[in-house]
C-alpha positions, 0 to 999 in steps of 0.5 A: 141411097144418100140424101139429096134435096134434088133426088126423086125416088123412082118407085114401082108400085106392085099391085094395082088393087084397092091399096095399090091404087091408093098409094099410086095416087098418093105418090103422084099427088102428095108425096114429095121427092118421089115419082111413080115410074112403074106399076106392076099387076098380073092384070095388064089392063089394070096396070095400064089404067093405073098409069094412064094419067101419069107421064113417064110411068109404065105398066108391067106384069112382072116385077122383074120387067119393072126392075129392069126398066130402072126403079129405086124402091118398091111399094108391095101391095099384093095379097099377103100370100104373094109377099115372100116370093117377091120380098126375097129377090128384092132383098137379094137385089138390095131394093128398099120395100114398103110392104103392106101388111101382113109381111107374110101370112104366117110366122114361118114364112115371115121368119124366112124373110127376117133371116134373109134380110139379117143375112143381107146385113141391112134393113130394106123392108118397112111394113105398112102398119099405118097406125104408127103414123097417126097423130093420136097414136103417136101422142099416146105413145109419148104419154106412155113413155113419159110416165107422167100418169104413172105406169100403163096398166090396161089398153082397150081397143074397139075395131069396127067395120061396116061389113066384109067382102064375100068369103071373109073367114074367122081366121081373116078376122085375126090376120086382116083386122086384129093384126093392126091391134097386135102391132099397136099394142107392141108400138104403144108399149114397146114390148113383145106380146106373150099370149093371146086368147080369143073368145067367140060368143053370140054372133050378129045375124048380119054376119055371113054364114060361118063367121062368128062376129063380134069376137073378143081378143085378150092380149098380155105383154111381157111386163103384164100390161093387159089389152083387149080388142072388141073386133066387130067386122059387120057392125054396119055403122061404118069404120070405127077404131078407138083406143083407151089407155088406163094409167095409175093416175089417169085415162087417155083415149084415141078416137076417130079422125073426125075432130068435130063433135056437133050438138044440134037439133036434140042430137050430139055426135060426130061423123063416123068414117066410111073406111080405113082410107078416110080414117087414116088418110093423114097417117098413110100420107105421113107413112109413105113420106117418111118411108121415101125420106128414109130411103133417100137418106139410107136411115130406115126408121119405120116398122121393120121385118121383125115387127111383121114377123112378131105380129104374124106370130101373134096372129098364129096364136090368135087363130089357135085360140079361136079353135081352142078357146085357151090362152095361147103363148106367142112363140118367137125366135131369137131376135137378130142383132139387126133389129135390136 
């Protein structure tokens, strides 16, 4: 699709749950040059409720019906295990997709998506790693690339959630949470991750039965940059994502979205976000806007299917290390020319 300032991208949002509903409202109220024309959900009543206030938008229970009605692009916000079966036909039809993470839940299926897109000969998939659109992360990446503080030596990440939904497992700590740090490390350093080690120590009494929380994840990149992640998903205090980078001549930090730190009544502090929607609201807004712009211009620029595959490979190594406690190598296929 070529750029046209009067063009409005007709978007189908597939999945009307928490993330899908957030994107529907974003497209309807914030995003420029885009409109929600279809919402797809297996729960027809939920799809209808999602479009009830949007003139011209229709509800469907299958992607095929939405495409037949006429859409230009898709935001895929269904559970990860459903992504491959949706993405492969969309690639075949040449439909651009913003796919929420994960690309797929495992490296084998993610590689199939990468290979299908490479065979099609054009990038159609952008993966929803929203931290790449956060102002703090972008500034830190520029600082690293600029080299003014010398070489980057270490990265330290803290990722805390207040609690988790029922049925949350140790594997989900890696696939649903640490996946963001895997991509952040790759984004900040511009390198692939070569190994992952997960340590499980003393667990909070507030974690559900069978869940070891917190955990410590150690990461090494191709050039030897060491990164670690404190992942604590039952921390109670709210949603907190912080990153610290150590250079040869300095240290830089990225913390919460709240910029105000108040000292009053013998107390010093700043608010803690309640959820990822508030912490990364601006990043989500920018992510979707830049995706829409890239589809309209035909110049893909965001996280690619390869990025989704590479993080899936990191997650597989992390889950293996949860069981073994050992340093596990990240196994990657050869990168297709499309992503070089």
